[in-house]
C-alpha positions, 0 to 999 in steps of 0.5 A, spaced: 199 531 107 200 527 113 207 528 116 210 521 118 212 518 124 220 519 126 220 511 126 218 511 118 223 517 116 230 515 113 236 518 117 237 524 112 229 526 113 230 526 121 236 530 120 233 535 116 227 535 120 231 536 126 235 542 123 228 545 121 225 544 128 231 547 131 231 554 127 223 554 128 224 554 136 230 559 136 226 563 131 220 563 136 224 564 142 227 570 139 220 573 137 217 571 143 223 576 147 221 581 142 214 581 143 215 581 151 219 587 150 214 590 146 208 588 151 212 591 157 213 598 153 206 598 151 204 597 158 208 602 161 205 607 156 198 605 155 196 600 161 193 594 160 192 591 153 190 585 150 196 584 146 199 581 153 196 574 151 200 573 145 207 572 148 204 567 153 200 563 148 206 562 143 210 558 149 205 552 147 208 552 140 215 552 143 213 546 148 210 542 142 216 543 137 221 542 143 217 535 144 217 533 137 225 535 137 226 530 143 222 525 139 226 526 133 233 526 137 231 520 141 230 516 134 236 518 131 240 516 137 237 509 137 239 508 130 246 510 131 247 506 136 
């Protein structure tokens, strides 16, 4: 299923998508913090591990979702004014 562009969505769909992306961003940030704490703990106990890469690779998802959220908010404000 192909996702629609924000300009093709109704206002209700935009608001629903905005809320969903916000929850996803906050969840990824919380998970990233937990992973960073776990990596620091493992680093002090075992030394270097390949798990160090995981929290930093998740930052790209947060950036992508943030850009999508910004685009949706821009469309919502353009329709409200």
